[in-house]
N, CA and C atoms as a LAMMPS dump frame, in Angstrom:
ITEM: TIMESTEP
0
ITEM: NUMBER OF ATOMS
636
ITEM: BOX BOUNDS ff ff ff
-5.0000000000000000e+02 5.0000000000000000e+02
-5.0000000000000000e+02 5.0000000000000000e+02
-5.0000000000000000e+02 5.0000000000000000e+02
ITEM: ATOMS id mol type element x y z
1 1 1 N 279.171 24.901 397.465
2 1 2 C 280.106 25.246 398.524
3 1 3 C 281.364 25.854 397.911
4 2 1 N 281.809 26.986 398.435
5 2 2 C 282.929 27.665 397.825
6 2 3 C 284.262 27.086 398.279
7 3 1 N 285.24 27.181 397.389
8 3 2 C 286.597 26.755 397.698
9 3 3 C 287.338 27.888 398.408
10 4 1 N 288.477 27.532 399.014
11 4 2 C 289.35 28.513 399.638
12 4 3 C 290.709 28.457 398.947
13 5 1 N 290.951 29.348 397.977
14 5 2 C 292.271 29.361 397.326
15 5 3 C 293.404 29.592 398.318
16 6 1 N 293.112 30.361 399.366
17 6 2 C 294.09 30.566 400.44
18 6 3 C 293.379 30.356 401.768
19 7 1 N 293.817 29.353 402.497
20 7 2 C 293.309 29.074 403.843
21 7 3 C 294.497 29.255 404.778
22 8 1 N 294.552 30.404 405.456
23 8 2 C 295.736 30.773 406.251
24 8 3 C 295.487 30.576 407.737
25 9 1 N 296.487 30.012 408.405
26 9 2 C 296.487 29.88 409.864
27 9 3 C 297.864 30.307 410.366
28 10 1 N 298.053 30.267 411.664
29 10 2 C 299.355 30.632 412.217
30 10 3 C 300.445 29.627 411.828
31 11 1 N 300.033 28.471 411.314
32 11 2 C 301.002 27.431 410.956
33 11 3 C 301.301 27.378 409.457
34 12 1 N 300.686 28.284 408.682
35 12 2 C 300.99 28.312 407.263
36 12 3 C 299.75 28.537 406.422
37 13 1 N 299.869 28.219 405.15
38 13 2 C 298.769 28.444 404.21
39 13 3 C 298.545 27.205 403.354
40 14 1 N 297.302 26.986 403.007
41 14 2 C 296.912 25.863 402.147
42 14 3 C 295.778 26.338 401.246
43 15 1 N 295.46 25.552 400.246
44 15 2 C 294.246 25.79 399.462
45 15 3 C 293.318 24.611 399.685
46 16 1 N 292.038 24.904 399.825
47 16 2 C 291.029 23.881 400.09
48 16 3 C 290.036 23.843 398.939
49 17 1 N 289.85 22.677 398.357
50 17 2 C 288.83 22.476 397.331
51 17 3 C 287.679 21.726 397.981
52 18 1 N 286.572 22.419 398.139
53 18 2 C 285.425 21.886 398.881
54 18 3 C 284.219 21.632 397.991
55 19 1 N 284.33 21.944 396.708
56 19 2 C 283.174 21.886 395.815
57 19 3 C 282.606 20.483 395.662
58 20 1 N 283.423 19.448 395.963
59 20 2 C 282.933 18.082 395.818
60 20 3 C 282.182 17.571 397.045
61 21 1 N 282.199 18.328 398.121
62 21 2 C 281.531 17.864 399.343
63 21 3 C 280.035 17.627 399.114
64 22 1 N 279.31 18.537 398.484
65 22 2 C 277.867 18.274 398.289
66 22 3 C 277.586 17.083 397.373
67 23 1 N 278.526 16.75 396.481
68 23 2 C 278.295 15.698 395.494
69 23 3 C 278.833 14.344 395.941
70 24 1 N 280.055 14.331 396.456
71 24 2 C 280.712 13.068 396.778
72 24 3 C 281.276 13.012 398.188
73 25 1 N 281.122 14.088 398.952
74 25 2 C 281.648 14.117 400.314
75 25 3 C 283.163 14.182 400.376
76 26 1 N 283.807 14.678 399.289
77 26 2 C 285.264 14.687 399.193
78 26 3 C 285.798 16.11 399.283
79 27 1 N 286.893 16.287 400.022
80 27 2 C 287.61 17.562 400.074
81 27 3 C 289.071 17.323 399.713
82 28 1 N 289.687 18.339 399.108
83 28 2 C 291.088 18.267 398.716
84 28 3 C 291.859 19.395 399.394
85 29 1 N 293.006 19.051 399.967
86 29 2 C 293.867 20.022 400.638
87 29 3 C 295.201 20.063 399.905
88 30 1 N 295.627 21.253 399.504
89 30 2 C 296.96 21.402 398.933
90 30 3 C 297.773 22.288 399.869
91 31 1 N 298.739 21.689 400.565
92 31 2 C 299.593 22.452 401.476
93 31 3 C 300.507 23.361 400.669
94 32 1 N 300.634 24.595 401.12
95 32 2 C 301.474 25.562 400.426
96 32 3 C 302.673 25.929 401.294
97 33 1 N 302.647 27.083 401.923
98 33 2 C 303.769 27.519 402.743
99 33 3 C 303.534 27.128 404.199
100 34 1 N 304.481 26.393 404.772
101 34 2 C 304.343 25.996 406.171
102 34 3 C 305.668 25.52 406.74
103 35 1 N 305.869 25.814 408.02
104 35 2 C 307 25.264 408.757
105 35 3 C 306.563 24.122 409.659
106 36 1 N 305.269 23.934 409.724
107 36 2 C 304.713 22.869 410.566
108 36 3 C 303.586 22.187 409.793
109 37 1 N 303.948 21.362 408.796
110 37 2 C 302.905 20.747 407.958
111 37 3 C 301.944 19.87 408.741
112 38 1 N 302.423 19.224 409.792
113 38 2 C 301.539 18.356 410.567
114 38 3 C 300.405 19.151 411.196
115 39 1 N 300.742 20.283 411.816
116 39 2 C 299.714 21.089 412.457
117 39 3 C 298.804 21.757 411.423
118 40 1 N 299.388 22.234 410.328
119 40 2 C 298.573 22.855 409.285
120 40 3 C 297.589 21.846 408.702
121 41 1 N 298.07 20.629 408.449
122 41 2 C 297.19 19.587 407.925
123 41 3 C 296.069 19.292 408.898
124 42 1 N 296.383 19.245 410.186
125 42 2 C 295.349 18.977 411.185
126 42 3 C 294.27 20.059 411.15
127 43 1 N 294.697 21.308 411.077
128 43 2 C 293.724 22.405 411.053
129 43 3 C 292.864 22.357 409.787
130 44 1 N 293.491 22.088 408.672
131 44 2 C 292.739 21.995 407.415
132 44 3 C 291.754 20.831 407.451
133 45 1 N 292.207 19.694 407.975
134 45 2 C 291.351 18.513 408.051
135 45 3 C 290.154 18.764 408.948
136 46 1 N 290.385 19.379 410.091
137 46 2 C 289.292 19.667 411.017
138 46 3 C 288.263 20.59 410.368
139 47 1 N 288.744 21.571 409.604
140 47 2 C 287.812 22.481 408.932
141 47 3 C 286.995 21.73 407.884
142 48 1 N 287.665 20.887 407.094
143 48 2 C 286.965 20.134 406.047
144 48 3 C 285.903 19.219 406.636
145 49 1 N 286.23 18.562 407.72
146 49 2 C 285.261 17.691 408.385
147 49 3 C 284.083 18.513 408.908
148 50 1 N 284.377 19.688 409.455
149 50 2 C 283.322 20.532 410.02
150 50 3 C 282.315 20.979 408.964
151 51 1 N 282.772 21.107 407.716
152 51 2 C 281.838 21.543 406.659
153 51 3 C 281.293 20.365 405.855
154 52 1 N 281.542 19.124 406.336
155 52 2 C 280.844 17.982 405.758
156 52 3 C 281.662 16.969 404.994
157 53 1 N 282.979 17.123 404.933
158 53 2 C 283.8 16.166 404.187
159 53 3 C 283.845 14.817 404.891
160 54 1 N 283.644 13.75 404.131
161 54 2 C 283.766 12.394 404.645
162 54 3 C 285.102 11.759 404.249
163 55 1 N 285.613 12.182 403.098
164 55 2 C 286.887 11.69 402.584
165 55 3 C 287.753 12.889 402.252
166 56 1 N 289.034 12.815 402.621
167 56 2 C 289.934 13.953 402.414
168 56 3 C 291.241 13.472 401.806
169 57 1 N 291.674 14.172 400.745
170 57 2 C 292.964 13.913 400.115
171 57 3 C 293.812 15.172 400.217
172 58 1 N 295.13 14.978 400.306
173 58 2 C 296.028 16.125 400.437
174 58 3 C 297.249 15.951 399.558
175 59 1 N 297.844 17.087 399.186
176 59 2 C 299.005 17.109 398.313
177 59 3 C 299.877 18.3 398.691
178 60 1 N 301.121 18.307 398.192
179 60 2 C 301.917 19.522 398.272
180 60 3 C 303.059 19.536 399.255
181 61 1 N 303.285 18.453 400.008
182 61 2 C 304.363 18.47 401
183 61 3 C 304.858 17.051 401.23
184 62 1 N 306.184 16.89 401.329
185 62 2 C 306.762 15.571 401.545
186 62 3 C 306.309 14.904 402.824
187 63 1 N 305.86 15.684 403.787
188 63 2 C 305.341 15.126 405.041
189 63 3 C 304.198 14.15 404.783
190 64 1 N 303.463 14.365 403.713
191 64 2 C 302.28 13.556 403.414
192 64 3 C 302.618 12.137 402.994
193 65 1 N 303.873 11.861 402.699
194 65 2 C 304.263 10.512 402.29
195 65 3 C 304.036 9.476 403.384
196 66 1 N 303.785 9.945 404.605
197 66 2 C 303.466 9.03 405.699
198 66 3 C 302.053 8.46 405.558
199 67 1 N 301.252 9.057 404.687
200 67 2 C 299.873 8.615 404.479
201 67 3 C 299.776 7.735 403.237
202 68 1 N 298.716 6.949 403.113
203 68 2 C 298.546 6.094 401.922
204 68 3 C 298.415 6.934 400.651
205 69 1 N 299.129 6.535 399.608
206 69 2 C 299.043 7.227 398.325
207 69 3 C 297.711 6.898 397.664
208 70 1 N 296.971 7.927 397.316
209 70 2 C 295.692 7.746 396.612
210 70 3 C 295.936 7.644 395.114
211 71 1 N 296.573 8.648 394.544
212 71 2 C 296.896 8.618 393.118
213 71 3 C 297.931 9.682 392.799
214 72 1 N 298.604 9.501 391.677
215 72 2 C 299.429 10.547 391.094
216 72 3 C 298.714 11.066 389.85
217 73 1 N 298.843 12.344 389.591
218 73 2 C 298.315 12.924 388.354
219 73 3 C 299.49 13.095 387.4
220 74 1 N 299.409 12.396 386.275
221 74 2 C 300.492 12.418 385.288
222 74 3 C 300.127 13.306 384.107
223 75 1 N 301.14 13.967 383.58
224 75 2 C 300.992 14.599 382.276
225 75 3 C 301.603 13.675 381.239
226 76 1 N 300.855 13.421 380.166
227 76 2 C 301.346 12.631 379.043
228 76 3 C 301.225 13.477 377.784
229 77 1 N 302.067 13.183 376.801
230 77 2 C 302.037 13.99 375.577
231 77 3 C 302.555 13.189 374.394
232 78 1 N 302.199 13.661 373.21
233 78 2 C 302.717 13.098 371.973
234 78 3 C 302.701 14.202 370.911
235 79 1 N 303.445 13.971 369.842
236 79 2 C 303.438 14.898 368.723
237 79 3 C 302.077 14.874 368.042
238 80 1 N 301.687 16.024 367.502
239 80 2 C 300.431 16.08 366.751
240 80 3 C 300.589 15.554 365.329
241 81 1 N 301.812 15.232 364.927
242 81 2 C 302.048 14.675 363.595
243 81 3 C 301.694 13.189 363.548
244 82 1 N 301.259 12.739 362.382
245 82 2 C 301.052 11.306 362.111
246 82 3 C 300.07 10.646 363.082
247 83 1 N 299.008 11.354 363.401
248 83 2 C 297.966 10.744 364.229
249 83 3 C 297.248 9.657 363.443
250 84 1 N 296.896 8.548 364.083
251 84 2 C 296.092 7.534 363.39
252 84 3 C 294.774 8.127 362.902
253 85 1 N 294.248 7.555 361.848
254 85 2 C 293.004 8.059 361.259
255 85 3 C 291.797 7.577 362.05
256 86 1 N 290.785 8.435 362.122
257 86 2 C 289.472 8.035 362.629
258 86 3 C 288.407 8.725 361.794
259 87 1 N 287.319 8.033 361.556
260 87 2 C 286.204 8.671 360.853
261 87 3 C 285.146 9.192 361.826
262 88 1 N 285.495 9.201 363.123
263 88 2 C 284.601 9.8 364.118
264 88 3 C 284.588 11.313 363.923
265 89 1 N 283.453 11.926 364.224
266 89 2 C 283.278 13.358 363.999
267 89 3 C 282.937 14.07 365.301
268 90 1 N 283.402 15.302 365.396
269 90 2 C 283.104 16.136 366.553
270 90 3 C 281.939 17.071 366.239
271 91 1 N 281.042 17.22 367.211
272 91 2 C 279.976 18.211 367.144
273 91 3 C 280.025 19.005 368.443
274 92 1 N 280.181 20.325 368.316
275 92 2 C 280.225 21.153 369.519
276 92 3 C 278.905 21.069 370.268
277 93 1 N 278.995 21.037 371.586
278 93 2 C 277.783 20.989 372.396
279 93 3 C 277.005 22.286 372.214
280 94 1 N 275.69 22.194 372.149
281 94 2 C 274.814 23.343 371.973
282 94 3 C 274.078 23.651 373.276
283 95 1 N 273.465 24.817 373.34
284 95 2 C 272.69 25.175 374.524
285 95 3 C 271.582 24.16 374.784
286 96 1 N 270.949 23.684 373.704
287 96 2 C 269.855 22.727 373.853
288 96 3 C 270.326 21.4 374.443
289 97 1 N 271.562 21.036 374.175
290 97 2 C 272.099 19.757 374.636
291 97 3 C 272.982 19.888 375.877
292 98 1 N 273.146 21.107 376.372
293 98 2 C 274.133 21.337 377.432
294 98 3 C 273.824 20.556 378.705
295 99 1 N 272.564 20.531 379.128
296 99 2 C 272.21 19.816 380.356
297 99 3 C 272.465 18.315 380.209
298 100 1 N 272.109 17.746 379.063
299 100 2 C 272.348 16.323 378.834
300 100 3 C 273.846 16.025 378.815
301 101 1 N 274.6 16.877 378.146
302 101 2 C 276.05 16.704 378.057
303 101 3 C 276.698 16.743 379.443
304 102 1 N 276.286 17.71 380.24
305 102 2 C 276.81 17.826 381.608
306 102 3 C 276.42 16.61 382.448
307 103 1 N 275.191 16.137 382.298
308 103 2 C 274.738 14.973 383.044
309 103 3 C 275.562 13.736 382.699
310 104 1 N 275.814 13.532 381.405
311 104 2 C 276.649 12.4 380.983
312 104 3 C 278.042 12.52 381.573
313 105 1 N 278.604 13.701 381.494
314 105 2 C 279.945 13.941 382.04
315 105 3 C 280.006 13.544 383.513
316 106 1 N 279.072 14.047 384.298
317 106 2 C 279.109 13.789 385.743
318 106 3 C 278.856 12.323 386.073
319 107 1 N 277.985 11.662 385.333
320 107 2 C 277.739 10.242 385.574
321 107 3 C 278.986 9.416 385.306
322 108 1 N 279.674 9.716 384.208
323 108 2 C 280.821 8.915 383.797
324 108 3 C 282.088 9.243 384.575
325 109 1 N 282.222 10.474 385.036
326 109 2 C 283.439 10.879 385.74
327 109 3 C 283.369 10.618 387.241
328 110 1 N 282.17 10.336 387.737
329 110 2 C 282.05 10.043 389.158
330 110 3 C 282.849 8.789 389.487
331 111 1 N 283.69 8.882 390.46
332 111 2 C 284.53 7.752 390.829
333 111 3 C 285.901 7.778 390.202
334 112 1 N 286.108 8.629 389.188
335 112 2 C 287.445 8.788 388.611
336 112 3 C 288.278 9.644 389.554
337 113 1 N 289.468 9.181 389.891
338 113 2 C 290.286 9.864 390.884
339 113 3 C 290.502 11.329 390.534
340 114 1 N 290.183 12.204 391.492
341 114 2 C 290.423 13.642 391.398
342 114 3 C 289.643 14.331 390.282
343 115 1 N 288.622 13.691 389.754
344 115 2 C 287.787 14.326 388.733
345 115 3 C 286.736 15.188 389.42
346 116 1 N 286.63 16.437 388.991
347 116 2 C 285.69 17.359 389.611
348 116 3 C 284.314 17.261 388.952
349 117 1 N 283.272 17.378 389.754
350 117 2 C 281.925 17.452 389.228
351 117 3 C 281.769 18.736 388.422
352 118 1 N 281.163 18.639 387.254
353 118 2 C 280.958 19.813 386.411
354 118 3 C 279.711 20.559 386.863
355 119 1 N 279.886 21.803 387.251
356 119 2 C 278.762 22.629 387.656
357 119 3 C 278.104 23.257 386.425
358 120 1 N 276.963 23.9 386.639
359 120 2 C 276.31 24.609 385.551
360 120 3 C 277.208 25.703 384.989
361 121 1 N 277.913 26.378 385.896
362 121 2 C 278.83 27.441 385.455
363 121 3 C 279.968 26.868 384.622
364 122 1 N 280.485 25.694 385.019
365 122 2 C 281.546 25.036 384.241
366 122 3 C 281.047 24.699 382.848
367 123 1 N 279.846 24.122 382.781
368 123 2 C 279.284 23.722 381.492
369 123 3 C 279.066 24.928 380.589
370 124 1 N 278.569 26.011 381.169
371 124 2 C 278.359 27.229 380.388
372 124 3 C 279.677 27.77 379.845
373 125 1 N 280.729 27.66 380.643
374 125 2 C 282.053 28.109 380.201
375 125 3 C 282.521 27.302 378.996
376 126 1 N 282.326 25.98 379.032
377 126 2 C 282.705 25.147 377.887
378 126 3 C 281.887 25.489 376.653
379 127 1 N 280.612 25.805 376.872
380 127 2 C 279.762 26.213 375.757
381 127 3 C 280.278 27.505 375.139
382 128 1 N 280.591 28.473 375.998
383 128 2 C 281.057 29.776 375.512
384 128 3 C 282.399 29.659 374.793
385 129 1 N 283.268 28.793 375.297
386 129 2 C 284.599 28.648 374.712
387 129 3 C 284.618 27.683 373.533
388 130 1 N 283.542 26.942 373.348
389 130 2 C 283.513 25.952 372.28
390 130 3 C 284.423 24.777 372.532
391 131 1 N 284.62 24.412 373.809
392 131 2 C 285.559 23.341 374.156
393 131 3 C 284.889 22.02 374.504
394 132 1 N 283.55 21.989 374.534
395 132 2 C 282.831 20.758 374.845
396 132 3 C 282.275 20.119 373.588
397 133 1 N 282.385 18.792 373.496
398 133 2 C 282.02 18.1 372.255
399 133 3 C 281.25 16.81 372.506
400 134 1 N 280.393 16.484 371.546
401 134 2 C 279.901 15.129 371.339
402 134 3 C 280.748 14.514 370.231
403 135 1 N 280.97 13.201 370.315
404 135 2 C 281.699 12.498 369.268
405 135 3 C 280.765 11.469 368.656
406 136 1 N 280.609 11.538 367.323
407 136 2 C 279.726 10.646 366.566
408 136 3 C 280.551 9.745 365.651
409 137 1 N 280.06 8.54 365.47
410 137 2 C 280.63 7.64 364.468
411 137 3 C 279.488 6.863 363.832
412 138 1 N 279.415 6.934 362.525
413 138 2 C 278.334 6.271 361.789
414 138 3 C 276.962 6.682 362.319
415 139 1 N 276.839 7.959 362.678
416 139 2 C 275.569 8.498 363.13
417 139 3 C 275.204 8.215 364.57
418 140 1 N 276.101 7.56 365.311
419 140 2 C 275.834 7.185 366.707
420 140 3 C 276.776 7.955 367.633
421 141 1 N 276.242 8.451 368.754
422 141 2 C 277.085 9.113 369.747
423 141 3 C 277.93 8.052 370.454
424 142 1 N 279.244 8.165 370.316
425 142 2 C 280.13 7.193 370.958
426 142 3 C 280.889 7.771 372.144
427 143 1 N 280.786 9.09 372.353
428 143 2 C 281.495 9.671 373.481
429 143 3 C 281.304 11.167 373.563
430 144 1 N 281.851 11.74 374.609
431 144 2 C 281.9 13.185 374.777
432 144 3 C 283.297 13.54 375.267
433 145 1 N 283.615 14.824 375.237
434 145 2 C 284.926 15.219 375.713
435 145 3 C 285.084 16.719 375.801
436 146 1 N 286.237 17.107 376.343
437 146 2 C 286.62 18.513 376.451
438 146 3 C 288.013 18.647 375.873
439 147 1 N 288.175 19.555 374.904
440 147 2 C 289.434 19.683 374.188
441 147 3 C 289.623 21.132 373.79
442 148 1 N 290.806 21.696 374.094
443 148 2 C 291.019 23.114 373.797
444 148 3 C 292.511 23.413 373.774
445 149 1 N 292.912 24.315 372.881
446 149 2 C 294.315 24.717 372.813
447 149 3 C 295.186 23.558 372.379
448 150 1 N 296.092 23.137 373.26
449 150 2 C 296.938 21.972 372.976
450 150 3 C 296.671 20.827 373.931
451 151 1 N 295.516 20.874 374.635
452 151 2 C 295.268 19.927 375.724
453 151 3 C 293.887 19.289 375.63
454 152 1 N 293.842 17.987 375.847
455 152 2 C 292.58 17.27 376.012
456 152 3 C 292.296 17.18 377.509
457 153 1 N 291.161 17.702 377.915
458 153 2 C 290.841 17.77 379.34
459 153 3 C 289.94 16.637 379.807
460 154 1 N 289.215 15.998 378.901
461 154 2 C 288.34 14.884 379.29
462 154 3 C 288.063 14.013 378.083
463 155 1 N 288.157 12.696 378.301
464 155 2 C 287.854 11.705 377.272
465 155 3 C 286.857 10.727 377.868
466 156 1 N 285.631 10.7 377.356
467 156 2 C 284.597 9.854 377.928
468 156 3 C 283.976 9.017 376.817
469 157 1 N 284.212 7.725 376.878
470 157 2 C 283.652 6.8 375.895
471 157 3 C 282.303 6.298 376.393
472 158 1 N 281.323 6.272 375.503
473 158 2 C 279.986 5.793 375.847
474 158 3 C 279.682 4.434 375.247
475 159 1 N 280.592 3.933 374.43
476 159 2 C 280.427 2.648 373.764
477 159 3 C 281.688 1.819 374.022
478 160 1 N 281.553 0.572 374.459
479 160 2 C 282.746 -0.25 374.702
480 160 3 C 283.67 -0.283 373.479
481 161 1 N 284.948 -0.025 373.713
482 161 2 C 285.928 -0.065 372.645
483 161 3 C 286.04 1.201 371.823
484 162 1 N 285.26 2.234 372.179
485 162 2 C 285.255 3.466 371.379
486 162 3 C 286.265 4.501 371.861
487 163 1 N 286.999 4.212 372.923
488 163 2 C 287.908 5.202 373.495
489 163 3 C 288.923 5.741 372.501
490 164 1 N 289.447 4.864 371.641
491 164 2 C 290.44 5.289 370.653
492 164 3 C 289.863 6.341 369.721
493 165 1 N 288.686 6.081 369.181
494 165 2 C 288.07 7.036 368.255
495 165 3 C 287.699 8.345 368.948
496 166 1 N 287.228 8.26 370.179
497 166 2 C 286.88 9.468 370.93
498 166 3 C 288.121 10.329 371.127
499 167 1 N 289.212 9.712 371.558
500 167 2 C 290.443 10.459 371.799
501 167 3 C 290.986 11.073 370.51
502 168 1 N 291.023 10.288 369.445
503 168 2 C 291.571 10.794 368.191
504 168 3 C 290.718 11.923 367.618
505 169 1 N 289.412 11.823 367.766
506 169 2 C 288.542 12.903 367.294
507 169 3 C 288.819 14.187 368.065
508 170 1 N 289.01 14.075 369.372
509 170 2 C 289.297 15.257 370.186
510 170 3 C 290.639 15.885 369.817
511 171 1 N 291.565 15.078 369.321
512 171 2 C 292.875 15.6 368.911
513 171 3 C 292.765 16.517 367.699
514 172 1 N 291.743 16.318 366.882
515 172 2 C 291.688 17.017 365.597
516 172 3 C 291.437 18.512 365.738
517 173 1 N 290.97 18.972 366.889
518 173 2 C 290.69 20.4 367.05
519 173 3 C 291.8 21.136 367.796
520 174 1 N 292.846 20.409 368.168
521 174 2 C 293.925 21.021 368.929
522 174 3 C 294.918 21.709 368.018
523 175 1 N 295.611 22.69 368.588
524 175 2 C 296.606 23.453 367.842
525 175 3 C 297.98 23.238 368.463
526 176 1 N 299.015 23.453 367.662
527 176 2 C 300.368 23.304 368.164
528 176 3 C 300.962 21.967 367.786
529 177 1 N 302.244 21.827 368.06
530 177 2 C 302.958 20.621 367.659
531 177 3 C 302.892 19.488 368.646
532 178 1 N 302.357 19.752 369.843
533 178 2 C 302.304 18.717 370.876
534 178 3 C 300.901 18.651 371.443
535 179 1 N 300.434 17.438 371.699
536 179 2 C 299.128 17.204 372.312
537 179 3 C 299.355 16.708 373.735
538 180 1 N 298.719 17.356 374.697
539 180 2 C 298.909 17.014 376.1
540 180 3 C 297.604 16.504 376.722
541 181 1 N 297.772 15.663 377.727
542 181 2 C 296.619 15.153 378.466
543 181 3 C 297.073 14.809 379.868
544 182 1 N 296.196 14.972 380.849
545 182 2 C 296.491 14.555 382.218
546 182 3 C 295.631 13.35 382.562
547 183 1 N 296.216 12.435 383.344
548 183 2 C 295.51 11.207 383.697
549 183 3 C 295.941 10.774 385.096
550 184 1 N 295.002 10.233 385.852
551 184 2 C 295.332 9.679 387.163
552 184 3 C 296.081 8.367 386.978
553 185 1 N 297.119 8.162 387.751
554 185 2 C 297.962 6.972 387.586
555 185 3 C 297.195 5.681 387.829
556 186 1 N 296.132 5.734 388.631
557 186 2 C 295.359 4.511 388.878
558 186 3 C 294.231 4.318 387.872
559 187 1 N 294.161 5.175 386.863
560 187 2 C 293.224 4.983 385.752
561 187 3 C 293.958 4.197 384.669
562 188 1 N 294.188 2.925 384.932
563 188 2 C 295.02 2.126 384.038
564 188 3 C 294.418 1.927 382.651
565 189 1 N 293.097 1.78 382.501
566 189 2 C 292.574 1.703 381.132
567 189 3 C 292.909 2.947 380.317
568 190 1 N 292.808 4.126 380.953
569 190 2 C 293.151 5.36 380.267
570 190 3 C 294.624 5.428 379.924
571 191 1 N 295.474 5.085 380.884
572 191 2 C 296.921 5.112 380.657
573 191 3 C 297.303 4.192 379.511
574 192 1 N 296.752 2.973 379.508
575 192 2 C 297.096 2.011 378.445
576 192 3 C 296.629 2.509 377.082
577 193 1 N 295.432 3.112 377.037
578 193 2 C 294.932 3.647 375.768
579 193 3 C 295.866 4.727 375.244
580 194 1 N 296.241 5.66 376.101
581 194 2 C 297.092 6.759 375.662
582 194 3 C 298.457 6.242 375.205
583 195 1 N 298.988 5.27 375.914
584 195 2 C 300.278 4.705 375.509
585 195 3 C 300.178 4.029 374.148
586 196 1 N 299.093 3.311 373.899
587 196 2 C 298.927 2.652 372.602
588 196 3 C 298.869 3.661 371.456
589 197 1 N 298.404 4.864 371.757
590 197 2 C 298.28 5.889 370.731
591 197 3 C 299.486 6.827 370.706
592 198 1 N 300.557 6.422 371.351
593 198 2 C 301.805 7.159 371.235
594 198 3 C 302.068 8.207 372.289
595 199 1 N 301.19 8.346 373.276
596 199 2 C 301.447 9.291 374.359
597 199 3 C 302.496 8.719 375.307
598 200 1 N 303.348 9.586 375.791
599 200 2 C 304.389 9.183 376.72
600 200 3 C 304.295 9.994 378.008
601 201 1 N 304.696 9.364 379.091
602 201 2 C 304.738 10.049 380.382
603 201 3 C 305.74 11.2 380.309
604 202 1 N 305.315 12.373 380.759
605 202 2 C 306.192 13.552 380.776
606 202 3 C 306.606 13.907 382.198
607 203 1 N 305.623 13.999 383.089
608 203 2 C 305.934 14.407 384.458
609 203 3 C 304.785 14.046 385.381
610 204 1 N 305.087 14.046 386.678
611 204 2 C 304.057 13.893 387.7
612 204 3 C 303.637 15.284 388.142
613 205 1 N 302.393 15.624 387.861
614 205 2 C 301.886 16.959 388.18
615 205 3 C 301.666 17.103 389.684
616 206 1 N 301.137 16.061 390.304
617 206 2 C 300.885 16.099 391.746
618 206 3 C 300.708 14.691 392.278
619 207 1 N 300.899 14.546 393.579
620 207 2 C 300.642 13.293 394.282
621 207 3 C 299.609 13.575 395.368
622 208 1 N 298.599 12.706 395.441
623 208 2 C 297.518 12.898 396.398
624 208 3 C 297.473 11.731 397.373
625 209 1 N 297.394 12.061 398.661
626 209 2 C 297.418 11.061 399.72
627 209 3 C 296.096 11.072 400.471
628 210 1 N 295.686 9.894 400.905
629 210 2 C 294.404 9.783 401.64
630 210 3 C 294.645 10.118 403.105
631 211 1 N 293.967 11.158 403.569
632 211 2 C 294.109 11.626 404.947
633 211 3 C 292.988 11.073 405.821
634 212 1 N 291.807 10.954 405.233
635 212 2 C 290.634 10.457 405.989
636 212 3 C 289.714 9.698 405.045
């Protein structure tokens, strides 16, 4: 199902993310320009429901504070200097392993607030860019992840207690003086792990409220 980067009505404009409807029944609405957020939200919600959404979250306007807060998306960061040591190793995902890697990603990320299902096109993009990884330690796969530029986009531990090594391994391929990561505020295990490794809260990227 395609997204609508611009969903325009007489009451304003919003962006609709509908790609999760076939997988989880979830739609996301980001209000943009509007003088009547209540009416714009109603129109967006009605459209999302009509195309199959069972759960709807919205962001982008102070009017939404009247609804229950679902989660905040935080940016956290730390210096790339003096990272703790890990003997975990990164192996770039290959074409032969791409389907398995994508399957693991989707299984583990399902239920994580605001995490998008990885499509075949998404997985192919990570393969082409060299941003998708398996993480090994002592010959055993302990996790997978996505890491590129100065940002870690996904940290997935497959072994209890391996999150630290997975994260540190993903840091080793990043460039620049600062390492950035985004995390949902209600993902407390993730937040605590990042804090223990020296990441600090930088800003709130967005706030998402439950509409339906």
